[in-house]
C-alpha positions in Angstrom: -12.7 2.9 24.0 -12.8 5.4 21.1 -9.7 7.3 22.2 -6.4 6.7 24.0 -4.4 8.9 26.4 -0.7 8.4 26.2 0.8 9.8 29.4 3.4 12.4 29.4 5.6 13.9 32.1 3.7 15.0 35.3 5.1 18.5 34.9 4.2 18.9 31.2 1.2 21.1 30.4 1.3 20.1 26.7 -1.3 17.9 25.1 -0.8 16.8 21.5 -4.3 16.2 20.2 -4.5 13.8 17.2 -8.2 13.6 16.1 -8.1 12.4 12.5 -5.3 9.9 12.1 -7.4 6.7 12.3 -9.1 4.8 9.5 -11.0 2.5 11.9 -14.8 2.2 11.5 -17.1 0.6 14.1 -19.6 -2.0 12.8 -22.5 0.3 13.6 -20.9 3.2 11.6 -20.0 1.0 8.7 -23.6 -0.4 8.5 -25.0 3.1 8.1 -22.7 4.1 5.3 -24.2 3.7 1.8 -20.9 3.2 -0.1 -19.1 0.0 -1.1 -15.7 -0.9 0.3 -13.8 0.7 -2.6 -15.6 4.0 -2.2 -15.1 4.0 1.6 -11.4 3.4 1.1 -11.3 6.4 -1.2 -13.0 8.6 1.4 -10.6 7.4 4.1 -7.6 8.1 1.8 -8.8 11.7 1.3 -10.1 12.5 4.8 -7.7 10.7 7.1 -4.8 12.8 8.4 -2.4 9.9 7.7 0.7 9.5 10.0 -0.2 12.5 12.2 -0.2 10.0 15.1 3.3 8.9 14.1 4.5 12.5 13.9 3.0 13.2 17.4 4.5 10.1 18.9 7.9 10.7 17.5 7.8 14.3 18.7 6.8 13.2 22.2 9.6 10.6 22.3 12.3 13.1 21.5 11.0 16.1 23.6 13.1 16.7 26.8 9.8 16.9 28.8 7.4 14.4 27.3 4.0 15.8 26.4 0.7 14.1 26.8 -1.1 12.7 23.7 -4.8 12.4 23.3 -5.5 10.3 20.2 -8.7 9.4 18.5 -8.7 5.6 17.7 -11.7 5.9 15.3 -12.1 7.5 11.9 -13.8 10.8 11.6 -16.3 8.9 9.4 -17.7 7.5 12.7 -18.1 10.9 14.3 -15.9 14.0 14.0 -14.9 15.0 17.5 -14.0 18.5 16.5 -17.4 19.6 15.3 -20.0 21.3 17.4 -22.6 18.6 18.2 -25.7 20.7 18.2 -25.2 22.9 15.2 -23.2 22.1 12.1 -21.6 25.6 12.0 -19.7 26.3 8.8 -19.5 22.7 7.7 -23.3 22.1 7.6 -23.4 23.2 4.0 -20.9 20.5 3.1 -22.7 17.7 5.0 -19.8 17.3 7.3 -21.0 18.2 10.8 -20.4 15.9 13.8 -21.9 13.0 11.8 -21.0 13.2 8.1 -23.7 12.7 5.6 -21.5 13.5 2.6 -17.9 12.8 1.8 -14.9 14.8 0.5 -16.4 15.4 -3.0 -20.1 15.8 -2.0 -20.9 12.1 -2.4 -23.7 11.0 0.0 -22.4 8.8 2.8 -25.5 8.4 4.9 -29.2 9.1 4.6 -30.6 11.6 7.1 -31.4 9.9 10.4 -31.5 12.0 13.6 -32.0 9.0 15.8 -28.8 7.3 14.4 -26.9 10.5 14.8 -27.9 10.9 18.4 -26.8 7.3 19.1 -23.4 7.9 17.4 -22.9 11.2 19.4 -23.8 9.5 22.7 -21.6 6.5 22.0 -18.5 8.4 20.7 -18.7 12.2 20.6 -19.7 12.7 24.3 -17.2 10.3 25.8 -14.4 11.7 23.6 -15.3 15.3 24.7 -15.4 14.2 28.3 -12.1 12.5 28.1 -10.4 15.5 26.5 -11.9 17.8 29.1 -10.7 15.5 31.9 -7.2 15.6 30.5 -7.2 19.3 30.2 -8.5 19.6 33.8 -5.8 17.3 35.0 -3.0 19.4 33.3 -4.5 22.5 34.8 -4.5 21.0 38.3 -1.0 19.7 37.9 0.7 22.6 36.2 -1.6 25.6 36.3 -2.1 25.6 32.6 -2.8 23.4 29.5 -1.4 23.8 26.0 -3.4 22.0 23.3 -1.5 21.4 20.1 -4.0 20.1 17.5 -2.1 18.0 15.0 -3.6 17.7 11.5 -2.7 17.4 7.9 -4.2 18.6 4.7 -3.8 17.9 0.9 -1.7 20.0 -1.4 -4.6 20.5 -3.7 -8.0 21.6 -2.2 -10.7 19.0 -1.9 -14.2 19.8 -3.2 -15.7 20.1 0.3 -13.4 22.9 1.4 -15.1 26.2 1.9 -11.9 28.2 1.4 -10.2 26.0 -1.2 -8.8 29.0 -3.1 -6.9 30.3 -0.1 -3.1 30.0 0.2 -1.9 26.5 1.2 1.4 26.9 3.0 3.6 24.0 4.1 2.2 24.4 7.6 -1.0 26.3 8.4 -1.4 27.5 12.0 -4.9 27.8 13.2 -5.5 30.3 16.1 -8.3 31.5 18.3 -8.5 35.1 19.5 -9.1 34.0 23.1 -6.9 30.9 23.5 -3.9 31.5 21.2 -1.2 33.9 22.6 1.2 35.5 20.1 4.1 33.8 21.9 2.7 30.4 20.9 2.3 31.4 17.3 5.8 32.8 17.3 7.1 29.5 18.8 5.4 27.5 16.1 6.7 29.7 13.3 10.3 29.3 14.7 9.9 25.6 14.9 8.3 24.9 11.5 9.7 27.8 9.4 7.4 28.3 6.4 4.0 28.9 8.0 0.9 31.0 7.5 -1.9 31.9 9.9 -5.5 30.7 9.5 -5.2 29.7 5.8 -6.7 27.6 4.4 -8.1 26.4 7.7 -8.7 28.5 10.8 -9.4 28.0 14.5 -8.2 25.4 17.0 -9.8 22.8 19.4 -10.6 23.7 23.0 -13.1 21.6 25.0 -16.4 23.3 25.2 -16.4 23.6 29.0 -13.2 25.7 28.8 -13.9 27.4 25.5 -13.4 31.2 25.8 -13.8 30.9 29.6 -10.4 29.7 30.8 -7.4 31.7 29.7 -5.0 29.2 31.2 -6.0 26.9 28.4 -4.1 27.9 25.3 -4.3 26.2 21.9 -2.9 26.1 18.4 -3.8 24.0 15.4 -0.9 22.6 13.3 -2.1 21.7 9.8 0.8 20.0 7.9 0.5 20.0 4.1 0.7 16.3 3.1 3.1 16.6 0.2 5.7 17.5 2.8 5.8 14.1 4.4 3.9 11.5 2.3 3.0 10.5 -1.2 -0.5 11.7 -1.6 -3.2 10.9 -1.1 -2.5 8.5 1.8 1.1 7.3 1.7 3.7 5.9 2.0 5.6 8.4 4.2 8.7 10.2 3.0 11.8 11.5 4.7 9.9 14.7 5.5 8.0 13.0 8.3 11.2 12.9 10.5 11.9 16.6 10.1 8.3 17.5 10.9 8.4 15.4 14.0 11.6 17.2 15.0 9.9 20.6 14.4 6.9 19.5 16.5 9.2 18.4 19.3 10.8 21.9 19.2 7.4 23.5 19.6 6.6 21.1 22.5 9.8 22.3 24.1 8.9 26.0 23.6 5.4 25.5 25.0 6.4 23.2 27.9 7.7 24.0 31.4 10.9 25.6 30.1 9.5 27.8 27.3 6.1 28.4 28.8 4.3 30.8 26.4 2.0 32.9 28.6 -1.8 32.2 28.5 -3.4 34.4 25.8 -6.3 36.0 25.0 -12.9 27.3 18.4 -14.1 27.3 15.6 -13.5 23.7 14.6 -11.2 23.0 11.8 -12.1 21.3 8.5 
């Protein structure tokens, strides 16, 4: 299975979504990549949101009402579950759609192959999307709402692929959606993390396509943590900042959960 659902409390509407923490490659994905092991390791160092799974799991363990966790067990170099599958949207120019053809610095990862891409999407993207949609539906049925907190990290210095690399890079970037992100959820995140900015250098948040801009009871917020706040870049080891960030995420979980309950509000996929 390419993803794992870590159960939370039955009464919790909160889902911590962790899509980019894994470095795991399938044999089929590895066979299609043109790079040697050293170059692949460099791509993984730069593109993996290292320790975001640990941050999410620690936050879940300390929250009064445990949230649910939906975690990708495969690297984004297999497929990126947060891209649109049928059009590359803003990342097409960078060769980083649902199936990456280029890496963080524009280096070619794969030759063009629509048949291969379709196989990867069928094997990994579609089941992942269905699994996330099912979990959101389950939370809606159980609690009347679902709150997706999309847990990411990003480097202190912009990588070459970034389309807005010259934008401000706060310690925590909050990515919002005009339909799915209520002001109360943004305010709760700002209170939990402190030094934040909205939609810079990345914007938007993840919502399953079957709920996207149709279901107001599904709210969402992206949490992009600048990596120098919790690890030695590019890929570790972790520093003392990891614990404080997990505590901050737990505070946001509390605010978004049954007790705090930001009201449903009004995705572009993140980079």
